[in-house]
C-alpha positions in Angstrom: -70.8 -106.4 66.9 -69.5 -108.3 64.5 -68.7 -106.9 61.1 -71.2 -109.0 59.2 -73.7 -107.5 61.5 -72.3 -104.0 60.9 -72.4 -104.9 57.1 -76.0 -106.3 57.4 -77.1 -102.7 59.2 -75.3 -100.8 56.7 -77.4 -102.3 54.1 -80.7 -101.7 56.0 -79.6 -98.0 56.0 -79.1 -98.1 52.2 -82.5 -99.9 51.4 -84.2 -97.2 53.2 -82.2 -94.3 51.7 -83.1 -95.6 48.4 -86.8 -95.7 49.3 -86.8 -92.3 50.4 -85.2 -91.3 47.1 -87.6 -93.2 45.1 -85.1 -96.0 43.9 -86.6 -98.6 45.7 -90.2 -99.7 45.7 -92.1 -100.2 49.2 -92.5 -104.0 48.6 -88.9 -104.1 47.6 -87.9 -102.7 50.5 -90.1 -104.6 53.2 -88.6 -107.8 51.3 -84.7 -106.2 51.7 -85.3 -105.6 55.1 -87.1 -108.9 56.4 -84.2 -110.7 54.6 -81.7 -108.3 56.6 -83.4 -108.6 60.2 -83.5 -112.1 59.5 -80.0 -112.5 59.0 -78.5 -110.3 61.4 -78.8 -112.3 64.3 -79.1 -109.8 66.9 -79.8 -111.0 70.8 -81.1 -107.6 71.8 -84.8 -108.5 72.0 -85.9 -104.8 72.3 -84.5 -103.7 69.6 -85.9 -106.3 67.6 -89.4 -105.9 68.5 -89.7 -102.3 68.1 -88.0 -103.0 64.5 -90.7 -105.7 63.6 -93.2 -103.0 64.8 -92.1 -100.4 62.7 -91.3 -103.0 59.8 -95.1 -103.9 60.3 -96.4 -100.6 59.6 -94.5 -101.1 56.1 -96.4 -104.5 55.6 -99.6 -103.4 56.7 -99.7 -100.2 54.9 -98.5 -102.3 51.7 -101.2 -105.1 52.3 -104.1 -102.6 52.8 -103.4 -100.6 49.5 -102.8 -104.0 47.3 -106.4 -105.4 48.9 -108.0 -102.0 48.1 -106.2 -102.0 44.6 -104.8 -98.6 44.9 -102.0 -97.6 42.5 -100.6 -95.4 45.3 -100.6 -94.8 48.9 -103.5 -92.7 50.2 -102.2 -89.6 52.2 -102.7 -91.2 55.9 -100.7 -94.4 54.6 -98.2 -92.1 53.3 -97.3 -90.4 56.7 -97.3 -94.1 58.1 -94.8 -95.2 56.0 -92.6 -92.2 56.4 -92.8 -92.2 60.3 -92.0 -96.1 59.9 -89.2 -95.2 57.6 -87.8 -92.5 60.2 -87.9 -94.8 63.2 -86.0 -97.8 61.2 -83.4 -95.3 60.5 -83.1 -94.5 63.9 -83.1 -98.1 64.9 -80.6 -99.4 62.5 -78.4 -96.0 63.0 -78.3 -96.6 67.1 -76.9 -99.7 66.2 -73.7 -98.7 64.5 -71.0 -97.2 65.9 
């Protein structure tokens, strides 16, 4: 792993933590993670697919809330987002030394 990849993975964890602490909105988290994911340049296709699946749960939950005009996520979507964040933290953490 390069130092640039290491930095991007650590930034992902910081963004996920900021979201969990209420310091980053879901739409911002989605954008930040997408940018970092695209920039990380990792050849591990299984990891990339797993990350994309979990990230997709965030995106779908946010899109659904927007489409329905919700001010916040419903309980089911909150649980989906929480699981996706946990999964993303695990995936990213597994790549760090």
